[in-house]
C-alpha positions in Angstrom: -84.9 88.5 -56.2 -84.9 89.0 -52.5 -82.7 86.6 -50.5 -83.4 86.3 -46.8 -80.3 87.2 -44.6 -80.6 84.1 -42.4 -80.3 81.9 -45.6 -77.0 83.5 -46.5 -75.6 83.0 -43.0 -76.5 79.4 -43.1 -74.8 78.8 -46.4 -71.6 80.5 -45.2 -71.5 78.3 -42.1 -72.1 75.2 -44.2 -69.3 76.1 -46.7 -66.8 76.8 -43.9 -67.5 73.4 -42.3 -67.0 71.7 -45.6 -63.7 73.5 -46.2 -62.4 72.7 -42.7 -63.1 69.0 -43.2 -61.4 69.0 -46.6 -58.3 70.8 -45.2 -58.1 68.3 -42.4 -58.3 65.4 -44.9 -55.6 66.9 -47.1 -53.3 67.4 -44.1 -53.8 63.9 -43.0 -53.1 62.6 -46.5 -49.9 64.8 -46.7 -48.7 63.6 -43.3 -49.2 60.0 -44.3 -47.3 60.5 -47.6 -44.4 62.3 -45.8 -44.3 59.5 -43.2 -44.3 56.9 -46.0 -41.6 58.8 -47.8 -39.4 59.1 -44.7 -39.9 55.4 -44.0 -38.7 54.5 -47.5 -35.7 56.8 -47.2 -34.8 55.3 -43.9 -35.0 51.8 -45.3 -32.8 52.7 -48.2 -30.3 54.4 -46.0 -30.2 51.4 -43.6 -29.8 49.0 -46.5 -27.0 51.0 -48.0 -25.2 51.2 -44.7 -25.4 47.4 -44.3 -24.1 46.9 -47.9 -21.2 49.2 -47.2 -20.4 47.4 -44.0 -20.3 44.1 -45.9 -18.0 45.7 -48.5 -15.8 47.2 -45.9 -16.2 50.7 -47.2 -15.7 53.6 -44.8 -17.7 56.7 -45.8 -19.3 59.7 -44.2 -22.9 59.3 -45.3 -22.6 59.5 -49.1 -25.9 60.2 -50.8 -27.4 62.9 -48.7 -27.5 66.5 -49.9 -25.9 69.5 -48.2 -26.5 73.2 -48.6 -23.0 73.8 -47.2 -21.0 72.0 -49.9 -20.3 75.1 -52.0 -18.7 77.1 -49.1 -16.8 74.0 -47.8 -15.4 73.2 -51.3 -14.3 76.9 -51.8 -12.6 76.9 -48.4 -10.8 73.6 -49.2 -9.6 75.1 -52.5 -8.1 78.1 -50.7 -6.3 75.9 -48.2 -5.0 73.5 -50.8 -3.9 75.8 -53.6 -3.5 79.1 -51.9 -5.3 82.3 -52.8 -2.3 83.7 -54.6 -2.0 80.8 -57.0 -5.8 80.8 -57.6 -5.7 84.5 -58.4 -2.8 84.0 -60.8 -3.9 80.8 -62.6 -7.6 81.2 -62.4 -10.2 78.5 -62.1 -12.4 76.7 -64.7 -15.6 75.6 -63.0 -16.8 72.7 -65.2 -20.5 71.8 -65.0 -20.9 74.5 -62.4 -24.7 74.8 -62.8 -26.0 78.1 -61.6 -22.4 79.1 -60.6 -22.4 79.2 -56.8 -18.7 78.2 -56.5 -17.6 80.6 -59.2 -19.7 83.3 -57.5 -18.0 82.7 -54.2 -14.5 82.6 -55.6 -14.9 85.8 -57.7 -17.0 88.0 -55.4 -15.5 87.0 -52.0 -11.9 86.2 -53.0 -11.3 88.1 -56.3 -10.3 84.9 -58.1 -10.9 84.9 -61.9 -13.2 82.1 -63.1 -14.6 80.5 -66.2 -18.1 79.0 -65.5 -18.5 76.2 -68.1 -22.0 74.8 -68.3 -24.5 74.6 -71.2 -27.2 76.0 -68.9 -25.1 78.8 -67.3 -25.9 82.5 -67.7 -24.6 85.5 -65.9 -28.1 86.3 -64.7 -28.5 82.9 -63.0 -25.1 83.3 -61.4 -25.9 86.7 -60.0 -29.3 85.4 -58.7 -27.4 82.6 -57.0 -25.0 85.0 -55.5 -27.7 87.2 -54.0 -30.0 84.3 -52.8 -27.4 81.8 -51.5 -24.1 83.6 -51.0 -25.1 87.1 -49.8 -26.7 86.0 -46.6 -23.4 84.6 -45.4 -21.5 87.9 -46.1 -20.8 90.7 -43.6 -23.8 93.0 -43.3 -22.3 96.0 -45.1 -21.3 93.9 -48.1 -24.6 92.1 -48.1 -26.6 95.4 -48.1 -24.5 96.9 -50.9 -24.9 93.7 -53.0 -28.7 93.5 -52.4 -29.2 97.2 -53.1 -27.2 97.2 -56.3 -28.7 93.9 -57.5 -25.4 92.8 -59.1 -21.7 92.3 -58.3 -19.0 94.3 -60.1 -16.4 91.7 -59.3 -18.6 89.0 -60.7 -19.0 90.8 -64.0 -15.3 91.7 -64.2 -13.8 88.3 -63.1 -16.2 85.7 -64.3 -16.6 84.6 -67.9 -19.6 82.4 -68.7 -19.1 79.8 -71.3 -22.3 77.9 -72.2 -20.6 74.8 -73.7 -19.9 71.3 -72.9 -16.4 70.6 -71.5 -15.4 68.6 -74.5 -16.1 71.5 -76.8 -13.4 73.7 -75.3 -9.9 74.2 -76.8 -6.8 75.0 -74.7 -7.3 75.4 -71.0 -4.4 76.5 -68.7 -6.1 77.1 -65.3 -7.0 74.9 -62.4 -9.9 72.7 -63.3 -12.6 72.0 -60.7 -15.8 70.0 -60.8 -18.3 69.8 -57.9 -20.6 66.9 -58.7 -19.9 67.4 -62.4 -21.7 64.2 -63.4 -20.8 63.2 -67.0 -17.8 65.6 -67.2 -16.0 64.2 -64.2 -13.8 61.7 -66.0 -13.2 64.1 -68.9 -11.8 66.6 -66.4 -9.3 64.0 -65.0 -8.2 62.9 -68.5 -7.7 66.4 -69.8 -5.8 67.5 -66.7 -3.5 64.5 -66.8 -2.8 64.9 -70.5 -1.9 68.6 -70.1 -0.2 68.4 -66.7 -2.8 70.7 -65.1 -4.0 71.0 -61.5 -7.5 69.8 -60.8 -10.0 69.1 -58.0 -13.2 67.1 -58.5 -15.9 65.8 -56.2 -17.4 62.8 -58.1 -21.1 62.1 -57.8 -23.2 60.0 -60.1 -21.8 57.1 -62.2 -23.1 57.1 -65.8 -23.2 54.0 -68.0 -21.5 55.8 -71.0 -18.2 54.1 -70.5 -17.8 50.3 -70.6 -15.0 50.6 -68.1 -17.5 51.7 -65.4 -19.0 48.2 -65.1 -17.8 45.5 -62.7 -15.9 42.9 -64.7 -17.6 40.0 -62.9 -21.1 41.1 -62.2 -21.4 43.5 -65.2 -23.1 45.9 -62.8 -22.4 49.6 -62.8 -19.5 50.6 -60.5 -20.5 51.8 -57.0 -19.5 55.4 -56.0 -16.5 54.3 -54.0 -15.3 52.0 -56.9 -15.7 54.9 -59.3 -13.5 57.1 -57.1 -10.9 54.3 -57.1 -11.2 53.9 -60.9 -10.4 57.7 -61.3 -7.5 57.7 -58.8 -5.9 54.7 -60.5 -5.5 56.7 -63.7 -2.4 58.2 -62.0 -2.0 56.9 -58.5 1.2 58.7 -57.9 -0.3 62.1 -58.9 -3.9 62.0 -57.8 -4.6 62.5 -54.1 -7.8 61.9 -52.1 -9.4 63.8 -49.3 -12.8 64.1 -47.6 -14.8 67.3 -47.4 -16.6 68.3 -44.3 -20.2 68.0 -45.4 -22.8 65.3 -45.7 -23.2 63.5 -49.0 -20.8 62.5 -51.7 -17.8 64.3 -50.3 -14.7 62.6 -51.6 -12.4 65.0 -53.4 -9.8 63.8 -55.9 -7.2 66.4 -56.8 -3.7 66.9 -58.2 -1.2 69.8 -57.9 0.7 70.4 -61.1 4.5 70.8 -60.6 5.9 70.6 -64.2 9.0 72.6 -63.4 12.2 70.8 -62.6 13.2 70.2 -59.0 16.8 69.0 -58.6 19.7 68.2 -56.3 22.4 67.7 -59.0 22.8 71.4 -59.5 25.4 71.7 -62.3 24.0 69.0 -64.5 20.4 70.2 -64.0 21.3 73.8 -64.6 22.9 72.9 -67.9 19.8 70.9 -68.8 17.4 73.7 -67.9 19.4 76.2 -70.1 19.6 73.8 -73.0 15.9 73.0 -72.9 14.9 76.5 -71.9 12.8 75.1 -69.0 12.2 76.4 -65.5 14.2 75.0 -62.6 13.8 75.1 -58.8 16.9 74.3 -56.8 16.2 73.8 -53.1 18.5 75.1 -50.3 21.5 75.9 -52.5 22.5 79.3 -51.1 22.5 78.4 -47.4 26.2 79.1 -47.2 25.8 82.7 -48.3 26.8 85.3 -45.8 23.5 87.0 -46.4 21.5 83.9 -45.6 23.4 83.5 -42.3 23.4 87.1 -41.1 20.4 88.8 -42.6 17.9 86.3 -41.2 16.6 86.3 -37.7 16.5 83.3 -35.4 12.8 82.8 -36.3 13.7 82.7 -40.0 12.3 86.2 -40.8 14.0 88.9 -42.8 16.3 90.9 -40.4 16.1 94.5 -41.8 18.4 95.9 -39.1 21.2 93.4 -39.9 21.1 94.4 -43.6 21.0 98.1 -42.7 24.2 97.7 -40.6 26.0 96.6 -43.8 24.9 99.5 -46.1 26.2 102.9 -46.9 24.0 105.8 -45.9 23.6 107.1 -49.4 22.5 103.9 -51.2 19.3 104.5 -53.1 17.0 102.2 -55.1 13.8 102.4 -57.1 10.5 101.6 -55.3 7.3 100.6 -57.0 3.9 101.5 -55.6 0.7 99.4 -55.9 -0.5 101.8 -58.6 2.7 101.3 -60.7 4.3 104.6 -59.8 8.1 104.5 -59.7 10.2 106.7 -57.4 13.6 106.6 -55.7 14.3 106.2 -52.0 17.3 105.7 -49.7 17.5 102.0 -48.9 18.1 102.7 -45.1 15.0 104.8 -45.0 13.0 102.1 -46.7 14.2 99.5 -44.3 13.7 101.7 -41.3 10.0 102.5 -42.1 8.1 102.6 -38.8 4.9 101.6 -40.5 6.4 98.3 -41.8 5.4 96.7 -44.0 5.5 99.6 -46.5 3.1 99.8 -49.4 5.9 99.8 -52.0 8.1 97.2 -53.5 11.9 97.9 -53.6 13.0 96.7 -57.0 16.1 96.8 -59.3 18.4 97.8 -56.5 21.8 97.5 -58.2 24.1 95.5 -55.9 27.5 94.5 -57.5 29.1 95.3 -54.1 27.2 92.4 -52.6 29.5 90.1 -54.6 32.7 92.2 -53.9 32.0 92.0 -50.2 31.4 88.3 -50.2 27.8 88.5 -49.1 26.6 86.3 -52.0 28.0 84.3 -54.9 26.7 82.9 -58.2 24.8 79.7 -57.6 26.5 76.6 -59.0 25.6 75.8 -62.6 25.0 79.4 -63.6 28.7 80.7 -63.6 28.9 81.0 -67.4 27.6 84.6 -67.8 28.6 86.0 -71.2 26.7 89.2 -70.6 28.0 90.0 -67.1 31.6 89.0 -67.9 31.7 91.4 -70.9 29.9 94.2 -69.0 32.6 94.0 -66.3 35.4 93.9 -68.9 34.3 97.1 -70.6 33.2 98.8 -67.4 29.5 99.0 -68.0 26.8 98.5 -65.3 25.7 94.8 -64.9 22.3 93.2 -64.2 22.8 92.2 -60.5 19.8 93.3 -58.4 18.3 93.0 -55.0 14.5 92.9 -54.5 12.8 93.6 -51.1 9.1 93.0 -51.0 6.7 93.1 -48.1 4.1 90.5 -47.7 1.4 90.8 -50.3 3.5 92.8 -52.8 3.8 91.4 -56.4 5.1 92.0 -59.9 2.9 92.1 -62.9 3.3 89.7 -65.8 6.4 90.4 -67.9 9.3 88.8 -69.8 12.9 89.6 -68.8 15.0 92.3 -70.5 16.8 91.3 -73.7 15.3 87.8 -73.7 17.9 86.9 -71.1 17.8 84.2 -68.5 17.4 85.1 -64.9 18.0 83.4 -61.5 16.4 84.5 -58.3 17.8 83.4 -54.9 15.7 83.9 -51.7 17.6 85.1 -48.7 14.5 85.1 -46.6 10.7 84.8 -47.1 8.6 82.8 -49.6 7.4 83.6 -53.1 4.8 82.1 -55.5 5.9 82.1 -59.1 3.6 81.9 -62.1 5.3 81.2 -65.5 4.1 80.7 -69.0 6.3 79.6 -71.9 6.6 81.8 -75.0 3.6 81.3 -77.3 2.4 78.6 -74.9 -0.9 78.0 -73.2 0.0 76.1 -70.1 0.9 77.7 -66.8 3.6 76.5 -64.4 3.5 77.4 -60.7 6.5 77.3 -58.3 6.6 77.8 -54.6 10.0 79.2 -53.6 11.2 79.1 -50.0 14.1 80.6 -48.2 17.6 79.7 -49.7 15.9 78.3 -52.8 16.9 79.4 -56.3 14.5 79.7 -59.3 15.8 79.7 -62.9 13.5 81.6 -65.3 14.1 80.7 -69.0 14.5 83.1 -71.8 11.2 84.7 -73.1 9.0 83.1 -70.4 6.3 85.4 -69.1 6.1 85.3 -65.4 4.8 87.1 -62.3 5.8 86.9 -58.6 3.8 87.2 -55.4 5.5 87.6 -52.0 3.8 85.4 -49.5 6.0 86.7 -46.7 8.4 89.7 -46.2 11.0 88.7 -48.8 14.6 89.6 -49.7 16.1 88.1 -52.8 19.1 88.4 -55.1 18.5 88.3 -58.8 20.6 88.3 -62.0 19.8 88.6 -65.7 22.4 87.0 -68.0 22.8 84.8 -71.0 25.4 82.5 -72.7 25.5 80.6 -75.9 22.3 78.7 -75.0 20.3 81.9 -75.4 22.3 83.7 -78.2 19.6 83.0 -80.8 16.8 84.4 -78.7 18.8 87.5 -77.7 19.7 88.2 -81.3 16.1 87.8 -82.4 15.0 90.2 -79.6 17.5 92.8 -80.7 16.4 92.5 -84.4 12.8 93.1 -83.3 13.8 96.1 -81.2 15.8 97.5 -84.1 12.7 97.5 -86.3 10.9 99.5 -83.6 13.7 102.0 -83.4 13.7 102.4 -87.2 9.9 103.0 -87.1 10.2 105.5 -84.2 13.1 107.5 -85.9 11.3 107.7 -89.2 12.4 109.3 -92.5 12.8 112.7 -90.9 15.7 111.6 -88.7 17.2 109.6 -91.5 17.3 112.7 -93.8 19.3 114.6 -91.2 22.1 112.2 -91.2 25.2 113.4 -93.2 25.9 109.9 -94.6 24.5 106.4 -94.7 27.2 105.3 -92.2 26.2 108.0 -89.7 22.5 106.9 -90.0 23.3 103.2 -89.4 25.5 104.2 -86.4 22.7 106.4 -85.1 20.3 103.4 -85.3 22.7 101.2 -83.4 23.3 103.9 -80.8 19.5 104.5 -80.2 19.0 100.7 -80.0 21.7 100.5 -77.3 20.1 103.4 -75.3 16.6 101.8 -75.7 17.5 98.1 -75.1 20.7 98.6 -73.1 22.5 96.5 -75.8 23.1 97.0 -79.5 23.7 94.3 -82.1 27.3 95.6 -82.3 27.6 94.9 -78.6 26.3 91.4 -79.1 29.0 90.8 -81.7 31.6 92.1 -79.2 30.3 89.7 -76.6 30.6 86.7 -78.9 34.1 87.8 -80.0 35.2 88.3 -76.4 34.2 84.8 -75.4 35.3 82.9 -78.5 38.7 84.5 -78.9 39.8 85.8 -75.6 38.3 83.3 -73.1 39.1 80.2 -75.1 42.8 80.8 -74.9 42.7 81.6 -71.2 43.6 79.2 -68.4 40.1 79.4 -66.9 38.6 77.5 -69.9 41.2 74.7 -69.7 40.4 74.3 -66.0 36.7 74.1 -66.8 37.5 71.5 -69.4 39.6 69.4 -67.1 37.1 69.6 -64.2 34.0 68.6 -66.3 32.9 65.0 -66.3 30.2 64.4 -68.9 27.4 62.3 -67.5 25.2 59.9 -69.5 22.0 61.9 -68.8 23.3 65.2 -70.1 21.1 66.9 -72.7 22.2 67.0 -76.3 24.0 70.3 -76.9 25.1 69.7 -80.4 22.8 72.5 -81.6 24.7 75.2 -79.8 27.6 75.5 -82.3 25.3 75.5 -85.4 23.0 78.2 -83.8 26.0 80.4 -82.9 27.4 79.9 -86.5 23.9 80.8 -87.9 23.8 84.0 -85.9 27.3 85.0 -87.2 26.4 84.0 -90.7 23.3 86.2 -90.6 25.3 89.1 -89.3 27.7 88.8 -92.2 25.0 88.3 -94.7 23.0 91.4 -93.6 26.0 93.6 -92.9 25.1 96.0 -95.6 21.6 96.3 -94.3 22.5 97.0 -90.7 26.2 97.8 -90.6 27.9 97.1 -87.3 30.6 99.2 -85.7 33.4 98.2 -83.2 36.4 100.0 -81.7 40.0 99.2 -82.6 40.2 96.5 -79.8 37.0 94.8 -81.1 35.6 95.0 -77.6 32.7 97.5 -77.7 30.4 99.6 -79.8 31.9 103.2 -80.2 29.5 105.6 -78.6 31.3 108.9 -79.2 29.3 111.2 -81.4 32.1 111.9 -83.9 33.0 110.6 -87.4 35.5 108.1 -86.1 32.7 106.1 -84.5 31.0 105.4 -87.9 34.1 105.5 -90.0 35.2 102.8 -92.4 37.7 101.5 -89.9 34.9 100.9 -87.3 32.9 98.9 -89.9 36.0 96.9 -90.9 36.6 96.1 -87.3 33.1 94.7 -86.9 33.4 92.6 -90.2 36.8 91.3 -89.0 35.3 90.2 -85.7 32.5 88.3 -87.5 34.8 86.5 -89.9 37.3 85.7 -87.2 34.5 84.1 -85.1 33.2 82.2 -88.1 36.6 80.8 -89.0 37.1 79.9 -85.3 33.9 77.8 -85.3 34.8 76.1 -88.6 38.1 74.9 -87.2 36.2 73.1 -84.4 34.4 70.9 -87.0 37.7 69.1 -87.8 39.3 68.6 -84.3 37.1 66.7 -81.8 39.1 67.8 -78.7 39.0 71.4 -80.0 35.3 71.1 -80.5 34.7 69.7 -77.0 36.9 72.4 -75.5 34.9 75.0 -77.3 31.6 73.4 -76.2 32.4 73.7 -72.6 32.9 77.5 -72.6 29.6 78.1 -74.4 27.6 77.5 -71.2 
C-alpha cells in the first residue's frame, strides 16, 4: 500500500490544470450568456422606445426596476398629504409585499399603517427594515436597530393583515399601492366609492377585466393606456404625477375633501347644521379687530400685540404634552423667552373679546340658544381662546354636551381630523388664517397646529341639535344615578329631594341639567318669539330654492317636550318661579311642589305653543326662523 510521493504530486498538478481549464470555460460561457442577455434587453428597450415614439407617449423609462422607489414614494406621500394628516388618518399599504413602504412610514416617521398582503408577516417586514431601510438611517439609529434586531415603532404602529384587498370590510385611511398589480383597480374603485384619499403607482396590466383590452385590436392595454383608463374613472378627482425613479413611475392620486367649502355663509351654515355635517368657510373673519391687529406684517401671530390688550391678572389653563393641566397667567405664557412653549393654552374664557369688539359671531351662527340663555341667567358661557405653538395638538374627543362648535383662526394653520358619530370614514380639513370650521354635534375630532396658532372657539346649540343634547343629558343622568347609588338615595328625606339632588349633580357634572334644557327651550319659544328681534329676522330672511328641508325641526322639538312630560314622574324637573332656571339653593323650596309645577307648566306651555303653529302657516314660518 505504499504510494510514491512523486506520483501524488503529479496527480495534484494534473487536477489543478483540469480545474483551471473548466473554470475558464465556465467563465467564458457565463460572459457569453450575459452578453446575449444584455443584447436582448437592449433590443427590447430600443423597440419599446420606437413604439412609444410612434404612439407619441412621453415617459421616463418605464419598465426598468429601481431600488430607490420605496424611499421616493414615501417622500412623495409626505410632501403631498403632510405628515400630520398621515399620522392622524393612517395608511393602508395594499399589496405591500415585504412591507418596505410601511416600514419606512412607521419606523422613520411614526405613521400608523396596515400592511395588507396575503404573503405579509411581521418577521418579513422587520427583516426588510433591517436589510433595506436601516443602512439609510443615521448611524446611531442604525446601530440601535441592528443591535436590537427589531423596531419598537414597527410593532406598535403596524398591523399586518394577510388578506386580499377584496376581503376587507370598512377602511377609513389613506389607501396606497406601489405596483399593487391586480389590486390596483380595486383600490381606485373602493376609494372613489367611499370618498377616500389614495395614491397608486400602477405596474402590470392583467387580463382579468374585459375593459382592459383595446376595442379595435382586442389587445391588452399598454401601461400608459391603463393609467388613462384609471384616471378617466374620475377625471375631476384623480390627479397624475411622475415619481423620481426609473421604471413605471406614474402615480395616480386623490385627496379627499368631503367637508363643505362655501362662500354663501348664511345658507351653507344652516345647511350644515340641519345635516349635521362639517363646514369650512374661507376668509370670513378678516374684518375682525383681532385679525387686523394681532397678526404681524408677515402673517405670523403677534404675541406682543395681544399682550398689550390684556389685563395683568388674566389666567388660563395650559395643557402639557403628557396631558397634565395647570393654570398660568396669559401674559407670562405669551412672554415666554423660550417660545414656542411646550404647553397648549386651552379653554381661556374670553367673553370680554366680544364686549371689546375684538371679534364677533361669524355669519350664519348667530342663533345660539345656549349662549343667549347663559347670558340671560348670568352663568358662564362657552366662548374660548386657544393658543397653540407649532406641533401642539388635541387628542380625539367629542365636544361637551353634544354641542356644535365653530373655530375661527386669527393666525396660523390647523389640520383637522373628524369622524362622524358611529361612522367609519374620516374627513380632513386644512384651516388657514381667517378661516372658520364648523364641527357638528357628536363628531369625534382632533386638531394639529401646523404653525403658531391663535383661534377663537365657541360651543353652542339651537333647535337643530336639541335632540342630541337631550339624549346626551339622559345618558349622563344614568351615569349620575349609577355613581350616587342606593346609599345616597337612602339619605334623601323625600323622593322630591332625591330627584332634585340627581338634577343638581347632573348640572355640576355636565354643566347643564335637564331642567336647564327645559328652561332654554321655554326661554326661546315664549320670550324670544314675541320680541322684535325675531320679527326682524323673519323680515330679513329670503328663502332660497336650495335650502335644506327643515320640516323635521318642529316635530323633533315636540318629541323632546312630549318625552319630558311623559317621563315627568320618573325624573321630575324643577324650575324657579320665573321659569328661567333650575333652582340650585340647597333648601326645601328648590324641590318643593311649586318648583315641580313650574317645570310642568313650562313643558305644557311650550307644547301648546308648538301645536298652534300647525294651523297657522305664517305663524309656523315665523317660529321656524327662530329655531336656528
